C-alpha positions in Angstrom: 131.7 110.0 78.2 130.0 106.7 77.5 126.4 107.0 76.4 124.0 106.3 79.2 122.5 102.8 79.4 118.7 102.4 79.5 116.7 99.9 81.5 113.1 100.2 80.5 110.8 98.2 82.9 107.2 97.7 81.6 104.6 96.2 83.8 101.3 94.7 82.6 98.0 96.1 83.9 99.5 98.1 86.8 97.2 100.9 87.8 98.9 103.9 89.4 96.6 103.5 92.4 98.3 100.1 93.3 101.7 101.5 94.3 103.0 102.6 97.6 104.5 105.9 96.3 101.1 106.8 94.8 99.4 106.6 98.2 98.4 102.9 98.5 99.3 101.9 102.1 98.5 98.2 101.6 100.5 97.1 98.6 104.2 96.4 99.2 106.4 97.9 96.5 109.6 99.1 98.3 111.7 99.1 95.2 109.3 101.3 93.2 108.9 103.6 96.2 112.7 104.0 96.3 112.8 104.8 92.6 110.2 107.5 93.3 112.2 109.0 96.1 115.5 108.9 94.2 114.3 109.9 90.8 111.4 111.5 89.1 107.8 110.6 89.9 105.1 111.5 87.4 101.6 112.1 88.8 99.7 112.6 85.6 101.1 110.1 83.1 98.7 108.4 80.7 98.9 105.3 78.5 98.2 105.5 74.8 95.5 102.9 74.9 93.8 101.0 77.9 94.7 97.6 76.5 98.1 96.0 76.1 99.1 95.5 72.4 98.2 99.0 71.1 99.7 100.6 74.2 103.0 98.7 73.7 103.0 99.5 70.0 102.6 103.2 70.8 105.3 103.3 73.4 107.8 101.7 71.0 106.9 103.8 67.9 105.6 107.0 69.5 102.6 106.8 67.2 98.9 106.5 67.8 97.0 103.3 67.0 95.5 105.1 64.0 99.0 105.4 62.7 100.6 102.0 63.5 97.4 100.0 63.0 97.2 98.0 66.2 93.9 98.8 68.0 93.3 95.7 70.2 95.3 93.1 71.9 97.0 90.7 69.5 95.0 87.5 69.1 96.7 86.1 66.0 100.0 85.9 64.3 102.1 85.4 67.4 103.4 81.9 66.6 102.6 79.0 64.3 99.4 77.3 65.4 100.9 73.9 64.6 103.6 74.5 67.2 101.1 75.4 69.8 99.0 72.3 69.2 101.9 70.0 69.8 102.0 71.0 73.4 100.4 69.5 76.4 99.2 71.4 79.5 99.3 70.2 83.1 95.8 69.5 84.5 96.7 71.2 87.8 97.5 74.4 85.9 94.2 74.3 83.9 92.0 73.2 86.9 90.8 76.7 87.9 89.8 77.5 84.3 88.1 74.2 83.3 84.5 74.4 82.0 82.0 71.9 83.2 82.6 69.5 80.4 86.4 69.5 80.8 86.0 69.0 84.6 84.0 65.9 84.0 86.3 64.5 81.3 89.7 65.1 82.9 89.0 65.4 86.6 85.8 63.6 87.4 85.0 63.7 91.1 88.5 64.2 92.2 89.7 67.2 94.2 92.6 69.4 93.1 94.9 67.6 95.6 94.0 64.2 94.1 95.3 65.2 90.6 98.7 63.9 89.7 101.5 66.4 89.1 102.3 64.9 85.6 98.7 64.5 84.4 98.2 66.5 81.2 95.5 67.7 78.8 96.2 68.2 75.0 96.6 71.9 74.4 94.2 71.6 71.4 91.4 70.5 73.7 91.6 73.1 76.4 88.7 75.6 76.1 90.7 78.4 77.8 92.8 78.6 74.6 91.1 76.9 71.7 88.7 79.7 71.0 91.6 82.0 70.3 93.8 79.4 68.7 91.2 78.8 66.0 92.0 82.4 64.9 95.8 82.0 65.2 97.8 81.9 62.0 101.3 81.9 60.8 103.6 84.4 62.6 102.9 88.0 61.4 104.9 91.1 62.4 102.4 93.9 63.1 104.9 96.7 63.2 106.8 96.0 59.9 107.7 99.3 58.3 106.9 101.3 61.4 110.0 103.0 62.9 110.7 102.3 66.6 113.1 104.2 68.9 115.0 100.9 69.6 115.9 100.8 65.9 117.3 104.3 66.1 119.2 103.3 69.3 120.7 100.4 67.5 121.7 102.7 64.6 123.5 104.9 67.2 125.6 102.3 68.8 123.3 100.7 71.4 123.0 97.0 72.0 119.3 96.3 72.4 117.6 93.4 74.3 114.1 92.3 75.2 113.2 90.1 78.1 109.6 89.1 78.7 106.3 90.1 77.0 106.4 91.2 73.4 102.8 90.6 72.2 103.0 92.4 68.9 103.1 89.4 66.6 105.7 86.9 65.4 107.2 86.2 68.8 109.7 83.8 67.3 111.5 86.6 65.4 113.8 89.3 66.9 112.4 92.6 65.7 112.7 96.4 65.9 116.5 96.5 66.6 116.5 93.9 69.3 119.4 91.4 69.1 118.8 89.8 72.5 115.4 88.1 72.4 114.0 86.1 75.2 110.3 86.5 75.0 106.9 84.9 75.8 105.1 83.2 73.0 102.0 85.5 73.3 100.4 87.9 75.8 99.1 86.3 79.0 100.7 83.4 80.8 100.7 81.3 84.0 103.1 82.7 86.5 104.6 79.4 87.6 104.3 77.7 84.2 105.1 80.3 81.5 105.2 79.6 77.8 108.4 80.9 76.3 110.0 80.9 72.9 113.2 78.8 72.8 114.9 78.3 69.4 111.8 79.6 67.7 109.4 77.1 69.3 107.0 77.5 72.3 107.9 75.5 75.5 106.7 75.5 79.1 109.1 76.5 81.8 108.7 75.3 85.4 109.8 78.6 86.9 108.1 81.8 88.2 107.8 84.0 85.2 108.9 87.3 86.9 112.1 85.5 88.0 112.8 84.3 84.5 112.3 87.8 83.0 114.6 89.2 85.7 117.3 86.6 85.2 117.3 87.0 81.5 117.6 90.8 81.8 120.5 90.4 84.2 122.2 88.0 81.8 121.9 90.7 79.1 123.3 93.4 81.4 126.3 91.3 82.4 127.1 90.4 78.8 126.9 94.0 77.6 128.3 96.0 80.5 131.1 97.4 78.4 128.9 98.9 75.6 125.9 101.2 75.7 122.8 99.1 76.1 119.0 99.2 76.2 117.2 96.4 77.9 113.4 96.2 77.8 112.2 94.3 80.9 108.6 93.5 80.1 107.0 91.8 83.1 103.6 90.1 82.8 102.8 91.2 86.4 100.4 92.1 87.7 98.2 90.7 84.9 95.9 87.8 85.7 95.8 84.9 86.6 95.5 85.8 90.3 95.0 82.3 91.9 97.1 81.3 94.8 98.8 78.5 92.8 100.1 81.2 90.4 102.0 83.2 93.0 105.2 82.8 95.0 104.3 81.6 98.5 106.4 84.3 100.2 104.6 87.0 98.2 101.2 85.5 98.8 101.9 85.3 102.5 102.7 89.0 102.6 99.0 89.7 102.2 97.6 87.1 104.6 96.0 89.7 106.9 95.4 92.4 104.3 91.9 93.9 104.3 92.2 95.5 100.9 90.6 98.7 102.0 92.6 100.6 99.4 90.2 99.4 96.8 86.6 100.6 96.8 83.6 98.3 96.8 81.0 99.6 94.3 78.0 98.2 92.6 78.7 96.5 89.3 79.0 98.8 86.3 76.1 98.3 83.9 78.5 97.8 81.0 80.8 95.2 82.7 82.1 92.8 80.1 80.8 89.4 81.2 83.9 87.6 79.9 86.2 89.4 82.3 87.2 88.1 85.7 84.7 89.5 88.2 85.1 89.6 92.0 81.4 88.9 92.6 81.8 87.5 96.1 83.9 88.6 99.1 86.1 85.5 98.6 86.7 86.1 94.9 87.4 89.8 95.4 90.0 89.0 98.1 91.6 86.3 96.0 91.9 88.5 93.0 93.3 91.4 94.9 95.7 89.2 96.9 97.0 87.7 93.6 97.3 91.1 92.0 99.2 92.5 95.0 101.3 89.4 95.3 102.4 89.6 91.7 103.3 93.2 92.1 105.5 92.4 95.0 107.1 89.6 93.1 107.9 92.0 90.2 109.2 94.6 92.7 111.6 92.1 94.1 112.9 91.4 90.5 113.5 95.1 89.8 115.5 95.3 93.1 117.7 92.5 91.8 118.3 94.4 88.6 119.2 97.6 90.4 121.6 95.7 92.7 123.3 94.1 89.6 123.8 97.6 88.1 125.4 98.7 91.4 127.6 95.6 91.5 128.8 96.3 88.0 129.3 100.1 88.7 126.8 101.0 86.1 124.2 102.8 88.2 125.7 106.3 87.7 125.4 106.0 84.0 122.1 104.2 83.6 118.6 105.6 83.0 115.9 103.6 84.8 112.3 103.9 83.4 109.3 102.2 85.0 105.8 102.4 83.6 102.9 100.1 82.8 101.2 99.5 79.4 97.8 100.5 80.9 95.9 100.8 84.2 93.4 98.3 85.8 90.1 98.4 87.6 89.6 95.8 90.4 86.2 97.0 91.4 86.8 100.7 90.7 83.7 102.2 89.1 82.2 98.7 89.6 84.5 97.4 86.8 86.7 94.3 86.8 89.2 94.8 83.9 90.8 97.7 82.1 89.5 99.6 79.1 87.9 96.4 77.7 86.5 95.6 81.1 83.4 97.3 79.8 81.6 97.4 76.5 81.6 100.1 75.2 85.2 100.6 76.3 85.9 102.9 79.2 88.5 105.7 79.7 88.4 106.1 83.4 91.7 107.2 85.0 91.9 103.9 86.7 92.1 102.4 83.2 94.4 104.9 81.6 96.6 106.6 84.2 99.8 104.6 84.8 102.6 104.8 87.4 105.7 106.3 85.8 109.0 106.6 87.5 112.4 107.6 86.1 115.8 107.6 87.7 118.3 109.7 85.7 121.9 110.2 86.7 122.3 113.5 88.6 118.6 114.1 89.1 116.8 113.2 92.4 113.6 113.8 94.3 111.5 115.5 91.6 107.7 115.2 91.4 106.1 116.3 88.2 102.4 117.1 87.8 102.7 117.8 84.1 100.2 116.0 81.8 102.3 113.5 79.8 101.7 110.3 77.9 103.4 107.3 76.4 103.5 109.1 73.1 106.1 111.4 74.7 108.6 108.7 75.6 110.1 108.3 72.1 110.8 112.0 71.4 112.0 112.5 75.0 114.6 109.7 74.9 115.9 110.7 71.5 116.0 114.3 72.5 117.9 113.5 75.7 120.4 111.4 73.8 120.8 113.9 70.9 119.5 111.5 68.3 117.5 112.9 65.4 113.8 111.9 65.2 112.8 111.5 61.5 109.4 112.8 60.5 109.0 114.7 63.7 106.1 116.7 62.3 103.8 113.6 62.2 104.6 112.5 65.7 101.8 113.1 68.3 104.1 113.3 71.3 106.4 116.0 72.7 109.7 115.8 74.4 109.9 116.3 78.1 113.6 115.9 78.2 114.0 119.1 80.2 112.4 117.3 83.2 115.2 114.7 82.9 117.7 117.5 83.2 116.1 118.9 86.3 114.3 121.8 84.6 110.7 122.7 84.2 108.9 122.4 80.9 108.9 125.6 78.9 105.8 124.6 77.0 102.5 124.1 78.8 101.2 120.6 78.2 97.7 121.8 79.1 95.6 120.0 76.5 96.8 116.7 75.2 95.0 113.8 73.5 96.0 110.7 75.4 93.9 107.7 74.5 92.4 105.9 71.6 90.8 102.5 71.7 89.0 101.8 68.4 85.9 103.9 68.3 86.6 105.5 71.7 88.8 108.6 72.0 89.7 111.0 74.9 91.0 114.5 75.3 92.3 115.6 78.7 93.2 119.1 80.0 94.3 120.0 83.5 90.7 120.7 84.4 88.5 118.5 82.1 88.2 115.1 80.5 86.0 114.5 77.5 85.4 111.0 76.1 83.9 110.6 72.6 82.5 107.3 71.4 81.9 106.8 67.7 79.4 107.0 66.1 76.6 107.8 68.5 78.1 107.7 72.1 77.6 107.6 75.0 79.9 110.5 75.6 81.3 111.7 78.9 82.5 114.9 80.5 84.2 115.0 83.8 85.4 117.9 86.0 88.8 116.5 87.0 89.4 119.2 89.7 86.2 118.8 91.7 85.4 115.2 90.7 88.8 113.4 90.3 87.1 110.0 90.8 84.9 110.6 87.7 81.6 110.0 89.4 79.4 112.7 87.8 79.1 112.7 84.0 78.3 116.3 83.0 77.7 115.6 79.3 74.0 116.6 79.6 74.6 119.7 81.8 73.3 122.7 79.8 76.0 124.9 81.4 78.7 122.8 79.8 77.6 123.0 76.1 80.2 125.5 75.1 83.0 123.5 76.8 81.9 120.3 75.2 81.9 122.0 71.7 85.4 123.3 72.4 86.8 120.0 73.6 85.1 118.1 70.8 86.6 120.4 68.3 90.0 120.0 69.7 89.7 116.3 69.7 88.5 116.2 66.0 91.3 118.5 64.9 94.0 116.6 66.7 93.0 113.3 65.1 92.6 114.8 61.7 96.2 115.9 61.9 97.6 112.5 62.9 95.3 109.8 61.6 96.4 107.6 58.7 93.0 107.1 57.0 93.3 103.4 56.3 94.1 102.7 60.0 91.5 105.1 61.4 90.3 103.5 64.7 87.1 105.5 64.8 85.5 103.3 62.2 86.8 99.9 63.4 84.7 97.4 65.3 87.1 97.0 68.2 85.4 94.8 70.8 88.2 93.8 73.2 88.1 90.2 71.9 91.5 90.5 70.1 93.0 91.6 66.8 94.0 89.2 64.1 95.2 91.5 61.3 96.4 95.0 60.7 93.7 97.6 60.3 94.3 98.3 56.6 94.4 94.5 55.8 91.0 93.8 57.2 89.4 95.6 60.2 86.5 93.2 60.0 88.7 90.5 61.6 89.0 92.4 64.9 
């Protein structure tokens, strides 16, 4: 029998709370909801880090950030800065993000509608990018020398392709076993004006980015239908920007009358990072949520097209579909606008770290798993399911849950698992408790996840919990001592959420 194909769909900043099958009655995600009904729905799946690049690196390699060395989102080494600076940007695209000086210089007293469609601003002068471009350098591959499961798939006869977001450095170079390589130049992008790598250089496309990612994935599937294939479909949705001009009209219109009651309105978190988008007013809140939901629906439509193409090519019965997100997202939850780096110090609330995860496996249908699982577990699970040996299994933090993919229950209790690490913030979660430790001096947190699932009451100073805190802290310490590579130890790195420009062992001061 032919080896099963794998379609791995990775969203960007999709919190589990923002999905129909996870209980949200406002957001429209019919394709994801169908995957949940027809496959395996995981209720307690956690990311490896509540920010994109380290989370993606951990998915791909099965290692913690303190093993692979990526602790923050990648701010440098994506492409050559000189290629960036040659580009111009359309003023209409920059308009919502202009500072006061740029508005006076390039727009004057004109309204948005009075700006010409072909008017541009030099890329090198746009404040929205230049503060990061100053730190850009020549392309640098952050995961050189770190084994990925896609490399092992390639070695075992798979054709591997990537469509969409890479954001792990050197976007111009196919890496980690990928032969098909149609990727974005960096991390974030405009939805209707995405920046892509074509022939090794960044260009702007006049297309909706989720449609481009979908079409490229379908192209790969069509070209490789006769061989075992793996295609990573890495959408940028539902990551910001969330302005109306960034969304497809038909998706934006879906939420014209939405009241967004599925998202709580809470007072601002005292540690809210001021540089994150904040829905301070009723109008801004509704705009951001409408854009977030619209982009989710646009992505959902793209996934539906991919599933229909698999059916058309008679590949559905021999294809594993995996859907997850790199991390969660707060859109007012806990008074936070942003993910882990929506606050400083970083947060580990479930809204930041719990991700929707769905899998459709041939022969398995209608399973709901409450097991505690994480992105660290994906690599050993896929390789186990495919009977591919995993080298250096003893240093891997994750465990295989391949039995669930076969319709069986897990024999081993995944009761206590370390899920998240973001620089000097680490977390341990059991079925009943979550403990968050911030190096070196705190503040630390303890939450009763049974009686306080929304993480409202921090019990860290409760005298009755002293023994429990000691026990969890010990488990946390021992787990990281077992897995950390000392020169990449995130507990001593000044990770701020402002981007990473080098590997940990090459200069953590540059974070």
